[in-house]
N, C-alpha and C positions, 0 to 999 in steps of 0.2 A: 504493500500499500504506499508505503514511503517514496518509492521510484515514481508511483503514479502521482501522488501529490506533488513532489518535487515538478514534475513534466508541467501538469496543471499550473503550478503557480508561474510557468514561464508562458502561458498563455496571455495574450493582451486582455481578455475579460477578466483575469483573476490578477489581484495585486496582492503580492506576497504579504505585504506590509499590513494588511486589514486583517490579519489573524489574530485573534486573541486566545490566548492558552490558559484555561484555567477560567475561575471566575467565580463571585459568589454563590452560595448554595442558596438554592430557592426550597423551602420548606415549610411544612404546616404545623410545625411543633411550637410555634409560637404565638398561637392564636387559640381561641376558645374552641372546644368542641364543637359548637353549634355552626361556628364558621370556617372549620377545616376543610370540609369538602368544596365549599365555594372557593376559596383560595386555590386548592388544587384544580379545579376546574379554569380558572384565570389563568392560571400558571401554565399549564397545558395549551390553552387556546391561543395565548400570546406568544409560546414558544415553539411549539411544535406544529400544530394544524388546527384549524376551527374545527369544532366537534361537540356533541350534545354528551354530557357523562352522568351516570347514575351511580351511587355508591350500592355496594351489595348488602351492606350492614348499616343499622343505626347506630350512631354514637360516634367518638372521635375516628376521624379518617386520618392516616397517616400517609404523608407524601414526601418525598425528596427529589430533587433534581440538580445534581451537581453536573456543571459545565467542563468539560475536557477541552474542546477546540470549538471557536465559532468563528465563522467569516460569512460572509454573503452567500457563497455558493453551497457551503458545507457545514457542518455543525456535529459534534458528537458530544453525546449527555450519558451519564449514568443515572439511571432513575429506578425508583423503589417507591411502591404504594400499597395501600390496601386494595383489596378486591373492589371492581367497578366494571359497570357496563359503559360501553363507548359505542357511539355512532356517529357517523360521517355521510350526511344526506346530500342530494342535489342541491339543496340550498346552501349548505356550508361550501360545497364546491364554486358554486356560481359566486358567492360572496369573497372568494378568495383570488388574488392575483398572482401567487406563486404555483408553481408548477414542480412540484418536488416528489422525491421517492423517500419511503423511510425504510431503512433496513433495522431490523430488531432482533438482538439475540437475547433470548431467554436466560438468564441466570439462576434464578429461583422462582417456583411458583408455576403456574400452567395458564397460558394462553389459548383462547379459543376464538377464531377468526371466520367472519363469514363475509363473501364477496360475491354478490349474484346468488347463483345457485351453488358455487363452492364452499366448502367449508373445511377448516383444518384445525387440529389440534397441534399446539407446539408446547411440548414440554421443554424442560431445562437443556440446553445446549443446542435447541432448534433457532435458525434464522429465518425470518421471515421478512420478504420485499412487500412493500406496501405502495401502490401507484396513489398518490393523494387526489387524483382526478377520477377515482372511483368511488361509488357509495360503498361502505362497509361498516360491520358493526363487529365488536370484540366485546370478550369477558374474560377478565383477568382475576385469578385468586391474588392474595398476598403475594407480589410480584416485584421481581428485581430484573432489570434488563440493560443492555447499552444500546444506545440509539444512536443512529447515524442519519441525518437528515442530509440530503443532497439535491442539488438541483437537476432535473430529470434529462435536459439536454447534457449536461457535462457527464453524467453516467452513459448515457447512450453513445456520446462522442468516445468516451475513455474504453468503451466496451465494443466499440466498432460495430456499433448496430444501428439500423436504420429506424423511423419511427415506427414502423410497421413489425418491427422484430421484438419489440416489449411484450415479455410474457404477460398473458393475461390471466 
């Protein structure tokens, strides 16, 4: 990956100096139980992609997001959260101007994803690739993951794929 990243930094569309390594932790730990889930939903909607979320249990919701690398074309975060249900609809997609792909590596817990008629169970050690331009649903248990958000055009270019080659 490092070779790919160095190559992309020489691309005129990517400025290597606009990369932040690390950053402040976003967490629900410092807020009341009543406000914990609302804060987490705001964190994910602002840092990842617009979606609707619901907690799977009542009471305090736990969520942390630790930035590892951030730039306009790519970001990497380590994330942990309580169980929740997420949905990205055509309404969320229409209100977004980003065309990102999200790669998620499950480190603890289980994620179940559904996109159209396809559904997948993603246990520990599984990596998923989500096209943010497609409606989808997910359910996660107490969950830990590493998430890579990358602009779709850069991923396709680096992989040598045409627009019609993206897996559905």
